[in-house]
N, C-alpha and C positions, 0 to 999 in steps of 0.2 A: 505494500498499500504506500508505503514511501515513495516511491518510483512515481508515482501520480502528482508526488509534489512536484515534479520536473516537466515531465510528460506533458498534464495542459497549460502550466505557461508555455512551454515550448510548442507546443501548439496553434495557441492563440497569437503569439510573435510572427509563429509561422505564415498563420492566416492573413492576419493584419497586412504581413509583409507581404503579399500576394496581390492582395486587395489595392494595396499601395502601389503595387507594379502595375496593375490593370488600371487602376485613374489614372495615372503618368501616361501609360499608354493612349489612353481617350483622350486626354489634354493636348496631346502630342499630336495629334491628327494620323493617327497608326491605323484607325477605320473608318476614315473618311471616304476612301475611294474601293469600295468591295470587288466590282465590278473590271476594272480594271485592268487587272492582270489577269483576266480570264476573257477578256476580248485581245489584248496584245498576244496572247499564243496562238490566236486564229492569225496572226498576218504576220507576211515574212518583212526579213527585214529590207528596209532601202538598199540598193544596190550600192558599193562605194564610189564619192566621185571621182572622176576623173583627172589627175592630174596634167598640168597643160604640158605642152612638148614646148622643150627651151630651145 
């Protein structure tokens, strides 16, 4: 039972740490463009620009 005195605060701390990381990601715009990557993978990259001949 003594181990619960360590595990309960540790679990609460890790939970709060995860919540803080999620809120930071939410505020920094990590979830703003959810469809962009899904659409980008369908299109080919544009061909590289040709260098002018000297």
